[in-house]
KESEMI-171718 format. One line per 10 residues: number of its first residue (from 0); their letters; for each residue z, x, y of N, C-alpha, C, CB. Coordinates in steps of 0.2 Angstrom, whole numbers. Each point is the difference from the previous one (the first is absolute). Last residue first. Glycine has a CB too. Layout:
N
NUM = a = Z X Y Z X Y Z X Y Z X Y ~ ...
***
This chain:
209
208 = lyidansddc = 333 340 185 -5 5 2 -6 0 -5 10 7 5 ~ 10 -21 -6 -3 -2 6 -5 6 2 10 -7 4 ~ 10 -4 -23 -7 4 0 -3 -2 7 -1 0 -13 ~ 22 -9 7 1 7 -1 -7 4 0 10 -4 -7 ~ -8 -21 10 3 4 6 1 7 -1 5 -10 3 ~ -23 -8 -14 5 4 -2 3 5 6 -5 0 -12 ~ -14 -15 13 4 -4 -4 6 4 -2 -9 -7 -4 ~ -10 16 15 4 -4 5 4 -5 -4 -8 2 9 ~ -5 21 -13 3 -5 -4 4 -4 4 -1 7 -11 ~ -10 11 21 -5 -2 -5 2 -5 -5 -4 11 1
198 = dtggydvsdq = 9 -3 25 4 -3 -5 -6 -2 -6 10 -3 7 ~ -13 12 16 0 5 -5 3 -3 -6 0 9 8 ~ -14 -23 13 6 4 -1 -1 5 -6 7 -9 4 ~ -22 -9 4 -1 7 4 6 4 -1 -7 -6 8 ~ 3 -15 -19 1 -1 7 1 6 4 6 -10 -3 ~ -9 10 -21 -4 -5 2 0 -2 8 1 -5 -12 ~ 14 20 1 -6 3 2 -5 -5 2 2 9 -8 ~ 23 -15 12 -4 1 -5 -7 3 2 5 -10 -5 ~ 18 15 18 -5 -5 -1 -4 1 -6 0 -2 12 ~ 26 9 -8 -7 3 0 -5 -6 -1 5 11 -5
188 = gdgdadpvvl = 19 -13 5 -1 3 6 -7 3 0 12 2 1 ~ -2 -15 -19 3 7 0 -2 3 7 -2 0 -12 ~ -2 -24 3 5 2 5 3 7 0 3 -12 -2 ~ -21 -1 -11 6 2 -3 5 2 4 -7 3 -9 ~ -14 -11 17 3 -5 -4 6 2 -3 -11 -4 -2 ~ -4 11 23 5 3 -4 4 -5 -4 1 9 9 ~ -20 -17 3 -2 8 0 6 4 -4 -6 -1 11 ~ 1 -25 -17 2 3 6 -1 8 -1 9 -9 2 ~ -20 -16 -12 2 7 -2 2 3 7 -8 1 -9 ~ 0 -24 6 7 1 -1 2 7 -1 1 -11 -4
178 = deititisar = -21 -4 16 1 6 -4 7 1 0 -11 5 3 ~ 2 -30 -2 1 6 4 1 6 -4 5 -7 9 ~ -9 -22 -8 -2 6 -4 0 6 5 -7 -7 -8 ~ 19 -19 7 -2 6 4 -2 5 -5 8 -3 10 ~ -7 -26 -9 1 6 -4 -2 6 5 -2 -6 -11 ~ 9 -22 12 -2 6 4 1 6 -5 3 -5 11 ~ -9 -23 -16 6 5 0 -3 6 4 5 -3 -11 ~ -11 -25 6 -2 7 2 6 4 0 -9 -4 7 ~ -4 -21 -16 6 3 2 -1 7 1 8 -8 -6 ~ -20 -18 0 0 7 1 6 2 3 -12 0 2
168 = stqfmddlvt = -4 -22 -14 7 2 3 -1 8 1 7 -10 -5 ~ -26 -13 2 3 7 -1 7 1 3 -12 4 1 ~ -9 -23 -12 6 1 5 3 7 -2 3 -12 0 ~ -22 1 -12 -1 5 6 5 0 5 -12 -2 -2 ~ 12 -9 -20 -2 -4 6 -1 4 6 6 -10 -5 ~ 1 20 -15 -6 -3 -2 -3 -5 6 4 1 -12 ~ 12 20 20 1 -5 -6 -7 -3 -1 12 -2 2 ~ -2 26 9 -5 -5 1 0 -5 -6 -7 7 7 ~ 22 15 6 -2 -4 -6 -3 -6 2 10 5 -6 ~ -3 21 17 -3 -7 1 -1 -3 -7 -5 3 12
158 = atlthvgvsl = 18 20 3 -2 -3 -7 -2 -8 1 8 8 -6 ~ -6 16 22 0 -7 0 -2 -2 -7 -2 -2 12 ~ 12 24 3 -4 -2 -6 1 -7 -1 2 11 -5 ~ -1 8 26 2 -6 -2 -4 -3 -6 3 -2 12 ~ 3 29 -4 -4 -6 -3 4 -6 0 -7 8 -7 ~ 7 18 18 4 -6 -1 -4 -6 -1 9 5 8 ~ -16 22 -14 1 -5 5 5 -6 -1 -12 3 4 ~ -6 14 -19 6 1 4 0 -4 6 0 12 -4 ~ -13 -22 -17 -1 6 5 7 1 3 -12 -3 2 ~ 8 -7 -28 1 -2 7 0 6 5 7 -9 -4
148 = esydltaigd = -9 7 -21 -5 3 4 0 -3 7 -7 1 -9 ~ 18 -7 -13 2 6 2 -4 4 5 5 1 -11 ~ 3 -26 -4 -5 3 5 3 7 2 -4 -12 4 ~ 6 -12 -22 2 8 1 -5 3 4 5 0 -11 ~ 3 -26 9 -5 4 1 2 7 1 -6 -9 5 ~ 16 -16 -16 1 7 3 -6 4 0 11 -1 -5 ~ 1 -26 2 -7 4 1 2 7 3 -7 -11 1 ~ 20 -12 -14 0 7 2 -7 3 1 12 1 -5 ~ -5 -23 -5 -2 0 7 1 7 3 3 -12 1 ~ 0 5 -24 6 -1 4 -2 0 7 7 6 -9
138 = adaavtgleg = -24 -2 -7 3 -7 -1 6 -1 3 -5 1 -11 ~ -10 17 23 1 -1 -7 3 -7 -1 2 12 -2 ~ -20 -4 22 7 -1 -2 1 -1 -7 2 -5 11 ~ -22 19 1 2 -6 -3 7 0 -1 -11 -2 -5 ~ -3 16 24 3 1 -6 3 -7 -3 3 12 3 ~ -20 3 17 3 -6 -3 3 1 -7 -9 -6 8 ~ 5 24 15 -2 -3 -7 3 -6 -1 -1 11 -4 ~ -1 2 25 2 4 -5 -1 -2 -7 9 3 8 ~ -19 -7 19 1 -3 -6 2 5 -5 -8 -9 2 ~ 11 19 22 -4 -6 -2 3 -3 -7 -10 4 6
128 = didsewlvdl = 19 15 8 -5 2 -5 -4 -6 -3 7 9 -3 ~ 9 -12 21 -3 7 1 -6 1 -5 11 4 5 ~ 4 -23 -6 -3 -1 7 -4 7 2 9 -8 3 ~ -6 -2 -29 3 5 5 -3 -1 7 3 8 -9 ~ -1 -24 -15 -4 3 5 5 4 4 -8 -9 0 ~ 6 -6 -25 4 5 4 -5 3 5 8 2 -9 ~ -7 -26 -8 -4 5 4 4 4 4 -10 -7 0 ~ 13 -9 -23 3 3 6 -4 5 3 11 -3 -4 ~ -14 -20 -14 -1 7 1 3 2 7 -11 0 -7 ~ 15 -20 -14 0 2 7 -2 8 1 8 -10 2
118 = dsscseldsv = -5 -4 -23 -6 -1 3 -1 2 7 0 -10 -7 ~ 20 12 -6 -5 5 -3 -7 -2 3 7 2 -10 ~ 12 -17 15 0 7 3 -5 5 -2 12 -2 1 ~ -17 -24 -2 4 5 -4 0 6 4 -3 -5 -11 ~ 0 -18 24 -3 5 -4 5 4 -4 -10 0 9 ~ 16 -17 8 -6 -3 -4 -3 5 -5 -2 -8 9 ~ 20 14 6 2 -7 -3 -5 -3 -5 7 -2 10 ~ -3 29 -5 -3 -6 3 1 -6 -4 -9 8 4 ~ 16 21 1 1 -6 -4 -4 -6 4 11 3 -5 ~ -4 27 4 -4 -6 3 1 -6 -5 -9 7 5
108 = qatlalaegp = 18 20 3 1 -6 -4 -3 -6 3 11 5 -4 ~ -17 23 6 2 -7 3 1 -5 -5 -7 3 10 ~ 4 26 -5 2 -5 -4 1 -6 4 5 8 -9 ~ -15 19 8 0 -6 5 1 -6 -4 -7 6 8 ~ 12 20 -12 -1 -6 -4 1 -6 5 5 6 -11 ~ -13 22 14 4 -6 2 -1 -6 -5 -1 4 12 ~ -2 25 -11 -2 -6 -3 5 -6 2 -5 6 -10 ~ -3 17 24 6 -3 -4 -2 -7 -3 8 7 7 ~ -21 7 9 -2 0 -7 6 -2 -4 -7 9 2 ~ 15 -2 21 -7 -1 -1 -1 0 -8 -3 4 12
98 = ayvgndetsi = 27 -11 -6 -4 6 2 -7 -2 -2 9 8 -3 ~ 10 -26 12 -2 4 -6 -5 6 2 1 -11 -6 ~ 18 -11 14 -3 6 2 -2 4 -6 6 1 11 ~ 1 -28 -4 0 5 -4 -4 6 3 2 -7 -10 ~ 2 -17 17 2 6 4 1 6 -4 5 -7 8 ~ -3 -14 -23 -3 0 7 3 6 4 -1 -12 0 ~ -3 8 -28 5 2 6 -4 0 6 7 6 -7 ~ -15 -22 -13 -1 7 2 4 2 6 -11 1 -5 ~ 7 -23 -4 6 3 -2 0 7 1 1 -8 -9 ~ -13 -16 19 -1 7 -1 7 3 -2 -10 1 8
88 = elepaadsyv = 0 -27 -10 5 4 3 -1 7 -2 8 -9 0 ~ -20 -17 1 -1 7 -1 6 3 3 -12 0 0 ~ 0 -26 -8 6 4 3 -1 7 -2 8 -10 0 ~ -27 -12 4 4 5 -5 5 3 4 -10 2 -7 ~ 2 -26 15 -2 7 0 4 4 -5 -3 -2 13 ~ -2 -24 -17 5 4 3 -3 7 0 10 -7 -4 ~ -22 -18 4 1 6 -3 5 5 4 -12 -1 -5 ~ 7 -27 1 2 5 5 1 7 -3 5 -9 7 ~ -21 -13 -14 6 4 -2 1 5 5 -2 -2 -12 ~ -10 -24 6 -1 6 4 7 4 -1 -7 -5 9
78 = tigdvsevmd = -10 -17 -20 7 4 0 -1 7 4 3 -6 -12 ~ -16 -20 14 0 7 -2 7 3 0 -12 1 5 ~ -1 -28 -6 5 5 2 -2 7 -2 9 -9 0 ~ -25 -13 5 3 4 -5 5 5 3 -10 -2 -8 ~ 5 -21 19 -3 6 0 4 5 -5 -4 -1 13 ~ 0 -27 -9 4 5 -1 -4 7 0 8 -8 -6 ~ -12 -18 17 -3 5 -4 5 6 0 -12 -3 3 ~ 10 -25 4 4 6 0 -3 5 -5 10 -7 2 ~ -18 -17 12 -1 5 -5 5 6 1 -13 -3 0 ~ 10 -17 14 4 -2 -6 -1 6 -6 -2 -12 3
68 = gmtvsasiqa = -1 20 21 -1 -7 -1 4 -2 -6 -11 -1 6 ~ 10 24 -6 -5 -2 4 -1 -8 -1 -6 12 1 ~ 24 11 -7 -1 -7 0 -5 -2 5 11 -2 -4 ~ -3 25 -11 -3 -3 6 -1 -7 -1 -6 11 2 ~ 22 12 -12 -4 -7 -1 -3 -2 6 8 -3 -10 ~ 2 28 -4 -1 -5 6 -3 -6 -2 -1 10 8 ~ 16 15 -17 -6 -5 -1 0 -4 7 1 0 -13 ~ 12 23 1 -2 -4 6 -6 -4 -2 5 10 7 ~ 17 6 -18 -5 -5 -2 -2 -4 7 4 0 -13 ~ 9 26 9 -1 -7 3 -6 -4 -2 6 4 10
58 = vtgptqfpye = 12 19 -13 -6 -3 -3 0 -7 3 1 7 -11 ~ 12 19 16 -1 -7 1 -6 -3 -3 7 1 11 ~ 1 23 -9 0 -4 -6 -1 -7 0 7 9 -4 ~ 2 3 26 -4 3 -5 1 -3 -7 1 11 6 ~ 3 -23 18 4 3 -6 -5 3 -5 9 -8 2 ~ -17 -4 18 5 5 2 4 4 -5 1 -8 9 ~ -25 -7 -2 3 3 -6 6 5 3 -10 -2 -8 ~ -4 -21 19 3 7 0 3 2 -6 1 -2 12 ~ -22 -16 -5 6 0 -4 3 8 0 -4 -10 -7 ~ -12 -9 22 1 7 -1 7 1 -4 -7 3 10
48 = ysasslsdeg = -14 -23 -6 7 1 -1 1 8 -2 2 -12 -3 ~ -22 -7 15 2 6 -3 8 1 -1 -10 5 5 ~ -14 -23 -1 7 1 1 2 7 -4 2 -13 1 ~ -26 -2 9 3 5 -4 8 0 2 -10 7 -1 ~ -16 -21 3 7 1 2 3 5 -5 1 -12 5 ~ -27 0 4 4 5 -5 7 1 3 -12 6 -3 ~ -7 -19 13 2 -3 -6 3 5 -5 -9 -9 2 ~ 0 16 20 3 -7 1 4 -3 -6 -9 -1 9 ~ 4 27 -1 -1 -4 -6 3 -7 1 -1 10 -8 ~ 4 9 23 -7 -1 -1 -3 -4 -5 0 11 4
38 = evasfdaait = 25 -2 -6 -4 0 6 -7 0 -2 9 7 6 ~ 8 -20 -20 -2 7 0 -5 0 6 1 1 -13 ~ 21 -18 11 -8 1 0 -2 7 0 -1 -11 5 ~ 25 4 -15 -3 0 6 -8 1 -1 11 4 6 ~ 15 -10 -20 -8 1 0 -2 0 7 -1 -6 -11 ~ 24 11 -3 -2 -2 7 -7 1 1 12 2 4 ~ 6 -7 -26 -6 4 3 -2 -3 6 -3 3 -12 ~ 28 -2 0 -5 -4 2 -6 4 3 8 -9 3 ~ 10 15 -23 -1 2 7 -6 -4 3 4 11 -2 ~ 15 -10 -20 -6 -3 3 0 2 7 0 -9 -8
28 = eddvyfngti = 13 20 -15 0 -2 7 -7 -2 2 8 9 2 ~ -1 1 -24 2 -7 1 0 -3 7 7 2 -10 ~ -23 18 5 5 -2 -6 2 -7 1 4 12 0 ~ -18 -10 17 2 6 -1 6 -1 -5 -4 6 11 ~ -17 -21 0 6 0 -4 1 7 -2 -3 -11 -4 ~ -11 -4 25 1 6 -5 6 0 -4 -7 7 9 ~ -8 -28 3 6 4 -1 -2 6 -4 7 -10 0 ~ -20 -12 16 1 5 -6 7 3 0 -13 1 0 ~ -7 -19 13 7 2 0 0 4 -6 5 -10 6 ~ -25 -1 11 2 4 -6 8 1 1 -12 6 -1
18 = ndpaqnvqlt = -5 -16 16 0 -4 -6 3 3 -6 -11 -4 5 ~ 9 14 18 4 -6 0 -1 -5 -6 -2 1 13 ~ -10 20 -10 7 1 -2 4 -6 1 -1 11 4 ~ -25 -11 -13 4 1 7 7 1 -1 -9 -6 6 ~ -6 13 -27 2 -6 4 3 2 7 2 -6 -11 ~ -8 20 -10 -6 -3 3 2 -7 3 -8 7 -7 ~ 25 15 2 -2 -6 -3 -6 -3 5 12 -2 -5 ~ 5 25 -2 -6 -2 4 -2 -7 -3 -3 12 4 ~ 26 6 -5 -4 -5 -3 -5 -2 5 10 -5 -7 ~ 6 28 2 -4 -4 4 -4 -6 -3 -1 10 8
8 = ftvaggssi = 23 11 -9 -4 -5 -4 -4 -5 5 8 1 -10 ~ 5 25 11 -2 -6 3 -5 -4 -4 2 6 11 ~ 19 14 -14 -7 -2 -2 -1 -7 3 1 7 -11 ~ 16 17 16 -1 -7 0 -7 -2 -3 8 -1 10 ~ 12 23 -11 -6 -3 3 0 -7 -1 -6 10 -3 ~ 23 3 -7 1 0 8 -6 -2 3 8 9 -1 ~ -13 0 -22 7 -2 2 1 0 7 5 3 -11 ~ -30 -5 1 5 5 1 7 -3 2 -9 8 3 ~ -10 -19 -19 2 0 7 6 5 1 -4 -12 1
***
């Protein structure tokens, strides 16, 4: 059961409701079962109990009993467990600016209460380029995707982790890819030949013809 969710237990008995009493048992707590007739069935009754899970990692033993006249029948109990969602934190710099083709280390730290960190995978996606790739976390929960093919533009990059119970967590950062080359990189007053100027070596202010 997902943490914060609820599970409903239902008893059905082949008797009219005025002949039945019963209880649900949750660990050491007793909850009276409220039987009512099943619609369209004169001799079929049911009672339900909804158990909420609020705390991740909660384990509950739930059973029931039904009394019909002098007969008491116990219903085998079950064990239910509240699964916690995995946790994810992005450590790659937010609002970073990079050149086209520059290698990026997209890194997230993940953990899960019920799973080993090394069993978790992290999916990276861009709102411009779509799915970038999936990478497995190591034993310390660190998952790094090396990527260098982002398009020019302002990207929202989202990392998502999924656990064995199909619960997810995600986080996002913003990355800008832009051409960082300027026409006069060395400041000698002459634009690079790449920008229509006469500077054949825009890394040296003493060479510009």
